[in-house]
KEROBA-811004 format. One record per residue (C-alpha): residue number from 1; x, y, z; residue in three letters. Coordinates in nm, 2 decimals, decimal comma. Example, Ala and Ser with C-alpha at 12.3 -4.5 7.8 and 13.67 -1.06 7.14 Angstrom:
// residues 2
[1; [1,23; -0,45; 0,78]; "ala"];
[2; [1,37; -0,11; 0,71]; "ser"];
***
This chain:
// residues 220
[1; [14,37; 8,56; 13,71]; "met"];
[2; [14,13; 8,46; 13,44]; "asn"];
[3; [13,93; 8,24; 13,68]; "arg"];
[4; [13,91; 8,52; 13,93]; "ala"];
[5; [13,74; 8,75; 13,66]; "phe"];
[6; [13,53; 8,49; 13,49]; "ser"];
[7; [13,22; 8,52; 13,70]; "pro"];
[8; [13,25; 8,90; 13,69]; "phe"];
[9; [13,29; 8,90; 13,31]; "leu"];
[10; [12,99; 8,68; 13,27]; "lys"];
[11; [12,78; 8,89; 13,47]; "thr"];
[12; [12,87; 9,19; 13,26]; "val"];
[13; [12,81; 9,00; 12,94]; "phe"];
[14; [12,46; 8,88; 13,06]; "val"];
[15; [12,37; 9,24; 13,17]; "ala"];
[16; [12,47; 9,36; 12,83]; "phe"];
[17; [12,25; 9,10; 12,64]; "leu"];
[18; [11,96; 9,20; 12,87]; "ala"];
[19; [12,00; 9,58; 12,79]; "val"];
[20; [12,06; 9,50; 12,42]; "ser"];
[21; [11,73; 9,28; 12,41]; "ser"];
[22; [11,55; 9,56; 12,58]; "leu"];
[23; [11,66; 9,81; 12,33]; "ala"];
[24; [11,58; 9,59; 12,03]; "his"];
[25; [11,24; 9,52; 12,17]; "ala"];
[26; [11,17; 9,89; 12,21]; "ala"];
[27; [11,28; 9,96; 11,85]; "glu"];
[28; [11,06; 9,67; 11,73]; "asp"];
[29; [10,76; 9,80; 11,93]; "lys"];
[30; [10,80; 10,15; 11,78]; "lys"];
[31; [10,84; 10,01; 11,44]; "ala"];
[32; [10,51; 9,81; 11,47]; "ala"];
[33; [10,32; 10,09; 11,61]; "ala"];
[34; [9,96; 10,07; 11,45]; "lys"];
[35; [9,84; 10,34; 11,20]; "ala"];
[36; [9,59; 10,59; 11,34]; "asp"];
[37; [9,30; 10,63; 11,08]; "pro"];
[38; [9,16; 10,93; 11,28]; "ala"];
[39; [9,50; 11,11; 11,22]; "lys"];
[40; [9,49; 11,01; 10,85]; "gly"];
[41; [9,13; 11,14; 10,81]; "glu"];
[42; [9,23; 11,49; 10,95]; "ala"];
[43; [9,54; 11,50; 10,73]; "leu"];
[44; [9,34; 11,39; 10,42]; "tyr"];
[45; [9,04; 11,62; 10,48]; "thr"];
[46; [9,24; 11,93; 10,61]; "asn"];
[47; [9,60; 11,89; 10,50]; "gly"];
[48; [9,88; 12,07; 10,68]; "asp"];
[49; [9,95; 12,42; 10,62]; "asn"];
[50; [10,26; 12,42; 10,84]; "ala"];
[51; [10,41; 12,18; 10,61]; "arg"];
[52; [10,25; 12,31; 10,29]; "asn"];
[53; [10,06; 11,97; 10,24]; "ile"];
[54; [9,74; 12,03; 10,07]; "val"];
[55; [9,41; 11,83; 10,16]; "ala"];
[56; [9,40; 11,53; 9,96]; "cys"];
[57; [9,02; 11,55; 9,95]; "val"];
[58; [9,05; 11,83; 9,70]; "ser"];
[59; [9,17; 11,60; 9,44]; "cys"];
[60; [9,05; 11,25; 9,55]; "his"];
[61; [8,71; 11,34; 9,69]; "gly"];
[62; [8,52; 11,29; 10,00]; "ala"];
[63; [8,62; 10,97; 10,17]; "ala"];
[64; [8,85; 10,89; 9,87]; "gly"];
[65; [8,56; 10,88; 9,62]; "asn"];
[66; [8,71; 11,10; 9,36]; "ser"];
[67; [8,46; 11,27; 9,12]; "thr"];
[68; [8,74; 11,38; 8,89]; "ile"];
[69; [8,79; 11,10; 8,63]; "thr"];
[70; [9,17; 11,17; 8,59]; "gln"];
[71; [9,22; 11,13; 8,97]; "asn"];
[72; [9,18; 10,77; 9,11]; "pro"];
[73; [8,93; 10,67; 9,35]; "lys"];
[74; [9,09; 10,55; 9,67]; "leu"];
[75; [8,82; 10,45; 9,89]; "ala"];
[76; [8,85; 10,09; 9,99]; "gly"];
[77; [9,17; 10,05; 9,84]; "gln"];
[78; [9,42; 9,81; 10,02]; "his"];
[79; [9,62; 9,97; 10,29]; "glu"];
[80; [9,96; 9,82; 10,19]; "ala"];
[81; [9,91; 9,91; 9,83]; "tyr"];
[82; [9,83; 10,30; 9,91]; "ile"];
[83; [10,13; 10,30; 10,14]; "ala"];
[84; [10,35; 10,14; 9,88]; "lys"];
[85; [10,24; 10,39; 9,61]; "gln"];
[86; [10,30; 10,69; 9,82]; "leu"];
[87; [10,66; 10,57; 9,91]; "met"];
[88; [10,71; 10,51; 9,53]; "asn"];
[89; [10,60; 10,85; 9,45]; "phe"];
[90; [10,91; 10,98; 9,64]; "arg"];
[91; [11,13; 10,80; 9,39]; "ser"];
[92; [11,19; 10,79; 9,02]; "pro"];
[93; [10,99; 10,48; 8,99]; "glu"];
[94; [10,68; 10,68; 8,99]; "arg"];
[95; [10,77; 11,04; 8,94]; "asn"];
[96; [10,45; 11,28; 8,93]; "asn"];
[97; [10,46; 11,66; 8,94]; "pro"];
[98; [10,16; 11,68; 9,17]; "val"];
[99; [10,20; 11,37; 9,39]; "met"];
[100; [10,57; 11,34; 9,42]; "ser"];
[101; [10,63; 11,66; 9,61]; "pro"];
[102; [10,34; 11,59; 9,84]; "leu"];
[103; [10,46; 11,23; 9,91]; "ala"];
[104; [10,80; 11,38; 10,00]; "lys"];
[105; [10,64; 11,62; 10,24]; "ala"];
[106; [10,46; 11,33; 10,43]; "leu"];
[107; [10,62; 11,14; 10,71]; "ser"];
[108; [10,62; 10,76; 10,71]; "asp"];
[109; [10,35; 10,77; 10,99]; "asp"];
[110; [10,14; 11,00; 10,78]; "asp"];
[111; [10,16; 10,76; 10,50]; "ile"];
[112; [10,05; 10,48; 10,72]; "lys"];
[113; [9,76; 10,69; 10,87]; "asn"];
[114; [9,62; 10,81; 10,56]; "val"];
[115; [9,64; 10,46; 10,39]; "ala"];
[116; [9,45; 10,31; 10,71]; "ala"];
[117; [9,19; 10,57; 10,68]; "phe"];
[118; [9,13; 10,53; 10,29]; "leu"];
[119; [9,13; 10,15; 10,32]; "ser"];
[120; [8,83; 10,16; 10,57]; "ala"];
[121; [8,62; 10,38; 10,34]; "gln"];
[122; [8,33; 10,25; 10,13]; "ser"];
[123; [8,39; 10,29; 9,75]; "pro"];
[124; [8,12; 10,42; 9,53]; "lys"];
[125; [8,05; 10,20; 9,21]; "pro"];
[126; [8,13; 10,32; 8,86]; "gly"];
[127; [7,98; 10,19; 8,53]; "ala"];
[128; [8,10; 10,08; 8,19]; "ala"];
[129; [8,01; 10,32; 7,92]; "lys"];
[130; [8,11; 10,18; 7,58]; "asp"];
[131; [7,87; 9,91; 7,47]; "lys"];
[132; [8,09; 9,85; 7,16]; "asp"];
[133; [8,39; 9,73; 7,36]; "thr"];
[134; [8,24; 9,56; 7,66]; "ile"];
[135; [8,29; 9,21; 7,52]; "asp"];
[136; [8,64; 9,28; 7,44]; "leu"];
[137; [8,71; 9,44; 7,78]; "gly"];
[138; [8,54; 9,13; 7,95]; "lys"];
[139; [8,74; 8,89; 7,74]; "his"];
[140; [9,08; 9,05; 7,85]; "ile"];
[141; [8,97; 9,08; 8,20]; "trp"];
[142; [8,86; 8,72; 8,24]; "arg"];
[143; [9,07; 8,53; 7,97]; "gly"];
[144; [9,36; 8,75; 7,87]; "gly"];
[145; [9,48; 8,75; 7,51]; "ile"];
[146; [9,66; 8,42; 7,45]; "ala"];
[147; [9,80; 8,54; 7,12]; "ala"];
[148; [9,99; 8,82; 7,28]; "lys"];
[149; [10,08; 8,64; 7,61]; "asn"];
[150; [9,86; 8,88; 7,80]; "val"];
[151; [9,72; 8,70; 8,11]; "pro"];
[152; [9,38; 8,74; 8,26]; "ala"];
[153; [9,36; 9,06; 8,47]; "cys"];
[154; [9,13; 8,86; 8,71]; "ala"];
[155; [9,41; 8,64; 8,79]; "gly"];
[156; [9,59; 8,89; 9,01]; "cys"];
[157; [9,30; 9,14; 9,06]; "his"];
[158; [9,03; 8,88; 9,13]; "ser"];
[159; [8,71; 8,83; 8,92]; "pro"];
[160; [8,52; 9,11; 9,07]; "asn"];
[161; [8,82; 9,34; 9,07]; "gly"];
[162; [8,86; 9,34; 9,46]; "ala"];
[163; [9,24; 9,27; 9,42]; "gly"];
[164; [9,44; 9,07; 9,67]; "ile"];
[165; [9,54; 9,27; 9,98]; "pro"];
[166; [9,90; 9,36; 10,01]; "ala"];
[167; [9,98; 9,23; 9,66]; "gln"];
[168; [9,75; 9,36; 9,38]; "tyr"];
[169; [9,52; 9,66; 9,40]; "pro"];
[170; [9,14; 9,68; 9,41]; "arg"];
[171; [9,03; 9,81; 9,07]; "leu"];
[172; [8,66; 9,77; 9,06]; "ala"];
[173; [8,47; 10,09; 8,99]; "gly"];
[174; [8,79; 10,27; 8,90]; "gln"];
[175; [8,75; 10,57; 8,65]; "his"];
[176; [8,81; 10,48; 8,29]; "gln"];
[177; [9,03; 10,78; 8,22]; "asp"];
[178; [9,26; 10,70; 8,52]; "tyr"];
[179; [9,29; 10,33; 8,43]; "thr"];
[180; [9,38; 10,42; 8,06]; "val"];
[181; [9,64; 10,68; 8,18]; "ala"];
[182; [9,81; 10,44; 8,41]; "gln"];
[183; [9,83; 10,14; 8,16]; "leu"];
[184; [9,94; 10,38; 7,88]; "thr"];
[185; [10,22; 10,52; 8,14]; "ser"];
[186; [10,32; 10,17; 8,22]; "phe"];
[187; [10,34; 10,09; 7,84]; "arg"];
[188; [10,55; 10,40; 7,77]; "gly"];
[189; [10,78; 10,38; 8,06]; "gly"];
[190; [10,64; 10,68; 8,25]; "gly"];
[191; [10,55; 10,46; 8,54]; "arg"];
[192; [10,83; 10,21; 8,66]; "asn"];
[193; [10,70; 10,07; 8,98]; "asn"];
[194; [10,58; 9,73; 8,86]; "ser"];
[195; [10,79; 9,53; 8,60]; "pro"];
[196; [10,50; 9,28; 8,58]; "gln"];
[197; [10,25; 9,55; 8,47]; "met"];
[198; [10,49; 9,72; 8,23]; "thr"];
[199; [10,55; 9,38; 8,04]; "ala"];
[200; [10,17; 9,33; 8,02]; "ile"];
[201; [10,09; 9,69; 7,91]; "ala"];
[202; [10,36; 9,67; 7,64]; "glu"];
[203; [10,15; 9,40; 7,46]; "arg"];
[204; [9,83; 9,61; 7,48]; "leu"];
[205; [9,69; 9,82; 7,19]; "ser"];
[206; [9,52; 10,15; 7,26]; "asp"];
[207; [9,19; 9,99; 7,18]; "lys"];
[208; [9,26; 9,71; 7,43]; "glu"];
[209; [9,34; 9,94; 7,70]; "ile"];
[210; [9,04; 10,15; 7,66]; "lys"];
[211; [8,81; 9,83; 7,65]; "ala"];
[212; [8,95; 9,68; 7,96]; "val"];
[213; [8,95; 10,01; 8,14]; "ala"];
[214; [8,58; 10,07; 8,06]; "asp"];
[215; [8,51; 9,71; 8,16]; "tyr"];
[216; [8,69; 9,77; 8,50]; "ile"];
[217; [8,47; 10,07; 8,58]; "ala"];
[218; [8,17; 9,86; 8,58]; "gly"];
[219; [8,29; 9,59; 8,81]; "leu"];
[220; [8,15; 9,58; 9,17]; "lys"];
***
């Protein structure tokens, strides 16, 4: 009996494997679908009234070049980093009264599309403003603070502030006010999506935070 059915069962098993492989291939293809920057631009510029999603441009400026110093410049930011932050805004890791509701209203595809659009935009440069702290900011950025076990910012964010794609964000030209707010939030526990940055920020004084934030604004 077993011998008689063996070829039949073998055929069924092979067919099952084939169907299963095709199903997995279809799922993988769907998961690997490329982002659509054009759709990202439309959502960024116009929002989506049907889903109560306001236009990102109203806070982050045309093509991601925010002119409001409390809101970050997003032009040229790494695609993977933008997507990660939007995902984090959906969780307690980065709870924000403005961004969290918006991020929760976005689909995963929306996030990928907006991130792709912003990463392709050209960032406008900023400028350091405080001459009295430029040397301190430069020292922290390039060499850290050995006495406090603070590593050089350039080690992760690169000497010119370009960052490392998919790992560390671009910071060059970022608004001083925004950078100060984020470092202070890391230090105080308001932002919890980077244990590394929390540990570093906890060792920085207000003066040091302001100095390095000002220096960052002048990086190109």
